[in-house]
PDB file as gemmi writes it, atoms N, CA and C in Angstrom:
CRYST1    1.000    1.000    1.000  90.00  90.00  90.00 P 1                      
ATOM      1  N   MET A   1     150.479 179.119  -8.107  1.00  0.00           N  
ATOM      2  CA  MET A   1     149.722 178.230  -8.828  1.00  0.00           C  
ATOM      3  C   MET A   1     148.938 177.246  -8.602  1.00  0.00           C  
ATOM      4  N   LYS A   2     147.697 176.945  -8.524  1.00  0.00           N  
ATOM      5  CA  LYS A   2     147.194 175.933  -7.438  1.00  0.00           C  
ATOM      6  C   LYS A   2     147.240 174.299  -8.668  1.00  0.00           C  
ATOM      7  N   THR A   3     147.463 173.425  -8.155  1.00  0.00           N  
ATOM      8  CA  THR A   3     147.723 172.308  -8.814  1.00  0.00           C  
ATOM      9  C   THR A   3     146.385 171.562  -8.320  1.00  0.00           C  
ATOM     10  N   PRO A   4     146.043 170.956 -10.025  1.00  0.00           N  
ATOM     11  CA  PRO A   4     144.670 170.501  -9.849  1.00  0.00           C  
ATOM     12  C   PRO A   4     144.731 168.780  -9.725  1.00  0.00           C  
ATOM     13  N   THR A   5     143.898 168.293  -8.707  1.00  0.00           N  
ATOM     14  CA  THR A   5     143.859 166.822  -8.261  1.00  0.00           C  
ATOM     15  C   THR A   5     142.735 166.437  -8.879  1.00  0.00           C  
ATOM     16  N   LEU A   6     142.535 165.091  -9.045  1.00  0.00           N  
ATOM     17  CA  LEU A   6     141.077 164.540  -9.457  1.00  0.00           C  
ATOM     18  C   LEU A   6     140.299 164.143  -8.418  1.00  0.00           C  
ATOM     19  N   ASP A   7     139.289 164.487  -8.169  1.00  0.00           N  
ATOM     20  CA  ASP A   7     138.320 164.825  -7.066  1.00  0.00           C  
ATOM     21  C   ASP A   7     137.300 163.293  -7.257  1.00  0.00           C  
ATOM     22  N   VAL A   8     138.216 162.046  -6.870  1.00  0.00           N  
ATOM     23  CA  VAL A   8     137.549 160.710  -7.034  1.00  0.00           C  
ATOM     24  C   VAL A   8     136.246 160.677  -6.403  1.00  0.00           C  
ATOM     25  N   THR A   9     135.890 161.311  -5.319  1.00  0.00           N  
ATOM     26  CA  THR A   9     134.469 161.179  -4.645  1.00  0.00           C  
ATOM     27  C   THR A   9     133.648 161.764  -5.539  1.00  0.00           C  
ATOM     28  N   SER A  10     133.630 162.617  -6.247  1.00  0.00           N  
ATOM     29  CA  SER A  10     133.021 163.415  -7.219  1.00  0.00           C  
ATOM     30  C   SER A  10     132.776 162.645  -8.198  1.00  0.00           C  
ATOM     31  N   VAL A  11     133.812 161.877  -8.951  1.00  0.00           N  
ATOM     32  CA  VAL A  11     133.572 160.845  -9.677  1.00  0.00           C  
ATOM     33  C   VAL A  11     132.820 159.528  -9.763  1.00  0.00           C  
ATOM     34  N   VAL A  12     132.852 159.045  -8.458  1.00  0.00           N  
ATOM     35  CA  VAL A  12     132.176 158.085  -8.253  1.00  0.00           C  
ATOM     36  C   VAL A  12     130.537 158.408  -7.946  1.00  0.00           C  
ATOM     37  N   LYS A  13     130.440 159.773  -7.461  1.00  0.00           N  
ATOM     38  CA  LYS A  13     128.870 160.139  -7.236  1.00  0.00           C  
ATOM     39  C   LYS A  13     128.528 159.985  -8.206  1.00  0.00           C  
ATOM     40  N   PHE A  14     129.070 160.788  -9.477  1.00  0.00           N  
ATOM     41  CA  PHE A  14     128.663 161.238 -10.499  1.00  0.00           C  
ATOM     42  C   PHE A  14     127.814 160.152 -11.080  1.00  0.00           C  
ATOM     43  N   LEU A  15     128.589 158.903 -11.188  1.00  0.00           N  
ATOM     44  CA  LEU A  15     128.410 157.347 -11.551  1.00  0.00           C  
ATOM     45  C   LEU A  15     127.367 156.681 -10.844  1.00  0.00           C  
ATOM     46  N   GLY A  16     126.929 157.602  -9.781  1.00  0.00           N  
ATOM     47  CA  GLY A  16     125.577 156.401  -9.060  1.00  0.00           C  
ATOM     48  C   GLY A  16     126.132 156.097  -7.769  1.00  0.00           C  
ATOM     49  N   GLY A  17     127.648 156.380  -7.097  1.00  0.00           N  
ATOM     50  CA  GLY A  17     128.145 155.720  -5.857  1.00  0.00           C  
ATOM     51  C   GLY A  17     128.593 154.851  -6.088  1.00  0.00           C  
ATOM     52  N   ARG A  18     129.060 153.991  -5.199  1.00  0.00           N  
ATOM     53  CA  ARG A  18     130.022 153.160  -5.213  1.00  0.00           C  
ATOM     54  C   ARG A  18     129.507 151.612  -5.439  1.00  0.00           C  
ATOM     55  N   ILE A  19     128.363 151.285  -5.097  1.00  0.00           N  
ATOM     56  CA  ILE A  19     127.390 149.756  -5.098  1.00  0.00           C  
ATOM     57  C   ILE A  19     127.200 150.203  -6.782  1.00  0.00           C  
ATOM     58  N   GLU A  20     126.179 150.945  -6.868  1.00  0.00           N  
ATOM     59  CA  GLU A  20     125.534 151.501  -8.602  1.00  0.00           C  
ATOM     60  C   GLU A  20     126.780 151.260  -9.410  1.00  0.00           C  
ATOM     61  N   LEU A  21     128.062 152.002  -9.152  1.00  0.00           N  
ATOM     62  CA  LEU A  21     129.216 152.104 -10.066  1.00  0.00           C  
ATOM     63  C   LEU A  21     129.965 150.817 -10.350  1.00  0.00           C  
ATOM     64  N   TYR A  22     129.747 149.906  -9.492  1.00  0.00           N  
ATOM     65  CA  TYR A  22     130.226 148.595  -9.422  1.00  0.00           C  
ATOM     66  C   TYR A  22     129.599 147.697 -10.163  1.00  0.00           C  
ATOM     67  N   ARG A  23     127.939 147.842  -9.845  1.00  0.00           N  
ATOM     68  CA  ARG A  23     127.225 147.255 -10.570  1.00  0.00           C  
ATOM     69  C   ARG A  23     127.445 147.560 -12.298  1.00  0.00           C  
ATOM     70  N   LYS A  24     127.684 148.974 -12.212  1.00  0.00           N  
ATOM     71  CA  LYS A  24     127.439 149.187 -13.848  1.00  0.00           C  
ATOM     72  C   LYS A  24     129.092 148.630 -14.762  1.00  0.00           C  
ATOM     73  N   LEU A  25     130.256 148.820 -13.789  1.00  0.00           N  
ATOM     74  CA  LEU A  25     131.513 148.086 -14.435  1.00  0.00           C  
ATOM     75  C   LEU A  25     131.179 146.613 -14.573  1.00  0.00           C  
ATOM     76  N   THR A  26     130.755 146.098 -13.801  1.00  0.00           N  
ATOM     77  CA  THR A  26     130.532 144.526 -13.736  1.00  0.00           C  
ATOM     78  C   THR A  26     129.183 143.671 -14.919  1.00  0.00           C  
ATOM     79  N   ALA A  27     128.607 144.513 -15.151  1.00  0.00           N  
ATOM     80  CA  ALA A  27     127.795 144.635 -16.470  1.00  0.00           C  
ATOM     81  C   ALA A  27     128.535 145.017 -17.587  1.00  0.00           C  
ATOM     82  N   ALA A  28     129.003 146.052 -17.779  1.00  0.00           N  
ATOM     83  CA  ALA A  28     130.148 146.113 -18.845  1.00  0.00           C  
ATOM     84  C   ALA A  28     131.103 145.034 -18.846  1.00  0.00           C  
ATOM     85  N   ARG A  29     131.349 144.252 -18.150  1.00  0.00           N  
ATOM     86  CA  ARG A  29     132.342 143.324 -17.965  1.00  0.00           C  
ATOM     87  C   ARG A  29     133.826 143.335 -17.927  1.00  0.00           C  
ATOM     88  N   VAL A  30     133.797 144.538 -16.877  1.00  0.00           N  
ATOM     89  CA  VAL A  30     134.917 145.160 -16.538  1.00  0.00           C  
ATOM     90  C   VAL A  30     135.726 144.631 -15.321  1.00  0.00           C  
ATOM     91  N   GLU A  31     136.362 143.688 -15.277  1.00  0.00           N  
ATOM     92  CA  GLU A  31     136.739 143.128 -13.904  1.00  0.00           C  
ATOM     93  C   GLU A  31     137.648 143.699 -13.139  1.00  0.00           C  
ATOM     94  N   LEU A  32     136.890 143.156 -12.087  1.00  0.00           N  
ATOM     95  CA  LEU A  32     137.614 144.475 -10.622  1.00  0.00           C  
ATOM     96  C   LEU A  32     136.691 143.669  -9.403  1.00  0.00           C  
ATOM     97  N   SER A  33     137.173 143.914  -8.375  1.00  0.00           N  
ATOM     98  CA  SER A  33     136.675 143.309  -7.019  1.00  0.00           C  
ATOM     99  C   SER A  33     136.077 144.580  -6.348  1.00  0.00           C  
ATOM    100  N   HIS A  34     135.067 144.334  -5.564  1.00  0.00           N  
ATOM    101  CA  HIS A  34     134.139 145.512  -5.203  1.00  0.00           C  
ATOM    102  C   HIS A  34     135.123 146.491  -4.080  1.00  0.00           C  
ATOM    103  N   ARG A  35     136.449 146.101  -4.060  1.00  0.00           N  
ATOM    104  CA  ARG A  35     137.002 147.024  -2.920  1.00  0.00           C  
ATOM    105  C   ARG A  35     137.963 147.861  -3.864  1.00  0.00           C  
ATOM    106  N   THR A  36     137.821 147.520  -5.294  1.00  0.00           N  
ATOM    107  CA  THR A  36     138.863 148.695  -5.967  1.00  0.00           C  
ATOM    108  C   THR A  36     138.400 150.049  -6.058  1.00  0.00           C  
ATOM    109  N   ILE A  37     136.746 150.043  -5.844  1.00  0.00           N  
ATOM    110  CA  ILE A  37     136.474 151.141  -5.769  1.00  0.00           C  
ATOM    111  C   ILE A  37     136.696 151.981  -4.672  1.00  0.00           C  
ATOM    112  N   ASP A  38     136.943 151.368  -3.676  1.00  0.00           N  
ATOM    113  CA  ASP A  38     137.085 151.898  -2.145  1.00  0.00           C  
ATOM    114  C   ASP A  38     138.401 152.257  -2.142  1.00  0.00           C  
ATOM    115  N   ASN A  39     139.350 151.338  -2.831  1.00  0.00           N  
ATOM    116  CA  ASN A  39     140.674 152.069  -2.830  1.00  0.00           C  
ATOM    117  C   ASN A  39     141.172 153.328  -3.920  1.00  0.00           C  
ATOM    118  N   TRP A  40     140.163 153.416  -4.828  1.00  0.00           N  
ATOM    119  CA  TRP A  40     140.290 154.574  -5.390  1.00  0.00           C  
ATOM    120  C   TRP A  40     140.006 155.939  -4.430  1.00  0.00           C  
ATOM    121  N   ILE A  41     139.062 155.801  -3.811  1.00  0.00           N  
ATOM    122  CA  ILE A  41     138.581 156.770  -2.768  1.00  0.00           C  
ATOM    123  C   ILE A  41     139.465 156.799  -1.717  1.00  0.00           C  
ATOM    124  N   TYR A  42     140.016 155.909  -1.327  1.00  0.00           N  
ATOM    125  CA  TYR A  42     141.229 155.966  -0.114  1.00  0.00           C  
ATOM    126  C   TYR A  42     142.467 156.638  -0.426  1.00  0.00           C  
ATOM    127  N   HIS A  43     142.790 156.140  -1.810  1.00  0.00           N  
ATOM    128  CA  HIS A  43     143.886 156.235  -2.508  1.00  0.00           C  
ATOM    129  C   HIS A  43     144.006 157.805  -3.227  1.00  0.00           C  
ATOM    130  N   ARG A  44     142.699 158.527  -3.534  1.00  0.00           N  
ATOM    131  CA  ARG A  44     142.426 159.533  -4.278  1.00  0.00           C  
ATOM    132  C   ARG A  44     142.895 159.840  -5.557  1.00  0.00           C  
ATOM    133  N   SER A  45     142.811 158.845  -6.338  1.00  0.00           N  
ATOM    134  CA  SER A  45     143.409 158.451  -7.495  1.00  0.00           C  
ATOM    135  C   SER A  45     142.925 157.089  -8.215  1.00  0.00           C  
ATOM    136  N   ILE A  46     142.547 157.430  -9.556  1.00  0.00           N  
ATOM    137  CA  ILE A  46     141.778 156.316 -10.483  1.00  0.00           C  
ATOM    138  C   ILE A  46     142.775 156.167 -11.402  1.00  0.00           C  
ATOM    139  N   PRO A  47     143.330 154.968 -11.996  1.00  0.00           N  
ATOM    140  CA  PRO A  47     144.232 154.438 -12.585  1.00  0.00           C  
ATOM    141  C   PRO A  47     143.978 155.071 -14.137  1.00  0.00           C  
ATOM    142  N   MET A  48     144.568 155.751 -15.011  1.00  0.00           N  
ATOM    143  CA  MET A  48     143.899 155.853 -16.329  1.00  0.00           C  
ATOM    144  C   MET A  48     143.324 155.035 -17.096  1.00  0.00           C  
ATOM    145  N   ASN A  49     143.800 153.890 -17.185  1.00  0.00           N  
ATOM    146  CA  ASN A  49     143.063 152.595 -17.675  1.00  0.00           C  
ATOM    147  C   ASN A  49     141.589 152.469 -17.346  1.00  0.00           C  
ATOM    148  N   ARG A  50     141.429 152.875 -16.166  1.00  0.00           N  
ATOM    149  CA  ARG A  50     140.365 152.857 -15.366  1.00  0.00           C  
ATOM    150  C   ARG A  50     139.697 154.009 -15.477  1.00  0.00           C  
ATOM    151  N   PHE A  51     139.820 155.030 -15.800  1.00  0.00           N  
ATOM    152  CA  PHE A  51     139.257 156.372 -16.267  1.00  0.00           C  
ATOM    153  C   PHE A  51     138.779 155.882 -17.335  1.00  0.00           C  
ATOM    154  N   ILE A  52     139.260 155.473 -18.264  1.00  0.00           N  
ATOM    155  CA  ILE A  52     138.600 155.388 -19.307  1.00  0.00           C  
ATOM    156  C   ILE A  52     137.800 154.620 -19.467  1.00  0.00           C  
ATOM    157  N   GLU A  53     138.184 153.538 -18.572  1.00  0.00           N  
ATOM    158  CA  GLU A  53     136.861 152.749 -18.957  1.00  0.00           C  
ATOM    159  C   GLU A  53     135.376 152.835 -18.228  1.00  0.00           C  
ATOM    160  N   LEU A  54     135.716 153.859 -17.281  1.00  0.00           N  
ATOM    161  CA  LEU A  54     134.878 154.853 -16.610  1.00  0.00           C  
ATOM    162  C   LEU A  54     133.958 155.563 -17.683  1.00  0.00           C  
ATOM    163  N   VAL A  55     134.747 156.460 -18.149  1.00  0.00           N  
ATOM    164  CA  VAL A  55     134.367 157.015 -19.604  1.00  0.00           C  
ATOM    165  C   VAL A  55     133.472 156.599 -20.540  1.00  0.00           C  
ATOM    166  N   THR A  56     133.891 155.186 -20.725  1.00  0.00           N  
ATOM    167  CA  THR A  56     133.302 154.426 -21.519  1.00  0.00           C  
ATOM    168  C   THR A  56     131.614 153.937 -21.112  1.00  0.00           C  
ATOM    169  N   VAL A  57     131.879 153.723 -19.878  1.00  0.00           N  
ATOM    170  CA  VAL A  57     130.737 152.862 -18.953  1.00  0.00           C  
ATOM    171  C   VAL A  57     129.859 154.107 -18.985  1.00  0.00           C  
ATOM    172  N   ALA A  58     130.223 155.318 -18.735  1.00  0.00           N  
ATOM    173  CA  ALA A  58     129.441 156.771 -18.388  1.00  0.00           C  
ATOM    174  C   ALA A  58     128.898 157.004 -19.860  1.00  0.00           C  
ATOM    175  N   LYS A  59     129.410 156.716 -20.794  1.00  0.00           N  
ATOM    176  CA  LYS A  59     128.729 156.816 -22.127  1.00  0.00           C  
ATOM    177  C   LYS A  59     127.449 155.914 -22.712  1.00  0.00           C  
ATOM    178  N   ALA A  60     127.963 154.778 -22.119  1.00  0.00           N  
ATOM    179  CA  ALA A  60     126.654 153.477 -22.066  1.00  0.00           C  
ATOM    180  C   ALA A  60     125.822 153.877 -21.316  1.00  0.00           C  
ATOM    181  N   ASN A  61     125.535 154.724 -20.442  1.00  0.00           N  
ATOM    182  CA  ASN A  61     125.100 154.893 -19.593  1.00  0.00           C  
ATOM    183  C   ASN A  61     124.086 156.350 -19.482  1.00  0.00           C  
ATOM    184  N   GLY A  62     124.529 156.667 -20.643  1.00  0.00           N  
ATOM    185  CA  GLY A  62     124.116 158.202 -21.160  1.00  0.00           C  
ATOM    186  C   GLY A  62     124.468 159.337 -20.794  1.00  0.00           C  
ATOM    187  N   LEU A  63     125.814 159.061 -19.763  1.00  0.00           N  
ATOM    188  CA  LEU A  63     126.434 160.292 -19.282  1.00  0.00           C  
ATOM    189  C   LEU A  63     127.764 160.674 -19.980  1.00  0.00           C  
ATOM    190  N   LYS A  64     128.023 162.196 -19.500  1.00  0.00           N  
ATOM    191  CA  LYS A  64     129.035 162.525 -20.328  1.00  0.00           C  
ATOM    192  C   LYS A  64     130.282 162.619 -19.104  1.00  0.00           C  
ATOM    193  N   LEU A  65     130.971 161.876 -18.782  1.00  0.00           N  
ATOM    194  CA  LEU A  65     132.116 161.876 -17.749  1.00  0.00           C  
ATOM    195  C   LEU A  65     133.415 162.586 -18.724  1.00  0.00           C  
ATOM    196  N   GLN A  66     133.315 164.085 -17.784  1.00  0.00           N  
ATOM    197  CA  GLN A  66     134.461 164.772 -18.606  1.00  0.00           C  
ATOM    198  C   GLN A  66     135.797 165.185 -16.882  1.00  0.00           C  
ATOM    199  N   LEU A  67     136.775 164.657 -17.454  1.00  0.00           N  
ATOM    200  CA  LEU A  67     137.687 164.589 -16.476  1.00  0.00           C  
ATOM    201  C   LEU A  67     138.056 166.563 -15.699  1.00  0.00           C  
ATOM    202  N   GLU A  68     137.694 167.582 -16.917  1.00  0.00           N  
ATOM    203  CA  GLU A  68     137.656 168.903 -15.982  1.00  0.00           C  
ATOM    204  C   GLU A  68     136.559 169.361 -14.932  1.00  0.00           C  
ATOM    205  N   ASP A  69     135.439 168.061 -15.049  1.00  0.00           N  
ATOM    206  CA  ASP A  69     134.350 168.629 -14.551  1.00  0.00           C  
ATOM    207  C   ASP A  69     134.480 168.055 -12.869  1.00  0.00           C  
ATOM    208  N   HIS A  70     135.701 167.338 -12.781  1.00  0.00           N  
ATOM    209  CA  HIS A  70     136.204 166.549 -11.474  1.00  0.00           C  
ATOM    210  C   HIS A  70     137.228 166.899 -10.980  1.00  0.00           C  
ATOM    211  N   LEU A  71     137.705 168.314 -11.571  1.00  0.00           N  
ATOM    212  CA  LEU A  71     139.141 168.794 -10.845  1.00  0.00           C  
ATOM    213  C   LEU A  71     138.981 169.415  -9.908  1.00  0.00           C  
ATOM    214  N   LYS A  72     139.930 169.162  -8.537  1.00  0.00           N  
ATOM    215  CA  LYS A  72     139.903 169.851  -7.245  1.00  0.00           C  
ATOM    216  C   LYS A  72     141.478 170.946  -7.570  1.00  0.00           C  
ATOM    217  N   TYR A  73     141.317 172.104  -7.328  1.00  0.00           N  
ATOM    218  CA  TYR A  73     142.271 173.097  -7.663  1.00  0.00           C  
ATOM    219  C   TYR A  73     142.905 173.492  -5.686  1.00  0.00           C  
ATOM    220  N   GLU A  74     144.073 172.816  -5.456  1.00  0.00           N  
ATOM    221  CA  GLU A  74     144.826 172.935  -4.318  1.00  0.00           C  
ATOM    222  C   GLU A  74     145.975 173.794  -4.502  1.00  0.00           C  
ATOM    223  N   ASN A  75     146.309 174.325  -3.257  1.00  0.00           N  
ATOM    224  CA  ASN A  75     147.568 174.695  -3.270  1.00  0.00           C  
ATOM    225  C   ASN A  75     148.956 174.071  -2.968  1.00  0.00           C  
TER     226      ASN A  75                                                      
END                                                                             
């Protein structure tokens, strides 16, 4: 059975890329450093509380962020 993992790069690209995502998050008054998004990409992981914030920010920007759209299946 293949195990799904979150494609963090796909999520970031979906939301406009690193810089645009940072701008959207800070505009939504989400407190984070500009390196936080880089760390998500590096570690290939987004904490659940941050993912929920991303869903909220996406919705506010007319996007529908769904987890299943950003999963990779690896052995």
